[in-house]
C-alpha angles and dihedrals in degrees: 000000000000095000092057103030108015142036098319132250118356102223097175094111096168091059093042091052091048090053092048093048091050088068104086106163136057088236092057092046092049091049091049092050090048091054091047093051092045089053092050091051091048094048098042094038091057095057131090123235088253091055092048092051094054114110121256115236109282115255137141093276109039097023097197097309117164112272091241089069087076087079092064090042090056091051093047094046092047090050090048089058097037095118096045092090098029 
């Protein structure tokens, strides 16, 4: 969400890994995912079609894609990690 609608990529991997490792139960992970999806719905749901069609900042990963493409990226990334909690 941050790359399309916030401050950009969070490249502080040490801190991100510490946050991920702090989650030690399936209940915590499920709650965290729920909050993340709720946030995505709130952010995306509050935007107009025009806002969603605006290009993301160009960079090596998103390369100016429309902001609405983040929806598919969320689905793909979630599917990529689908067995992590299973």
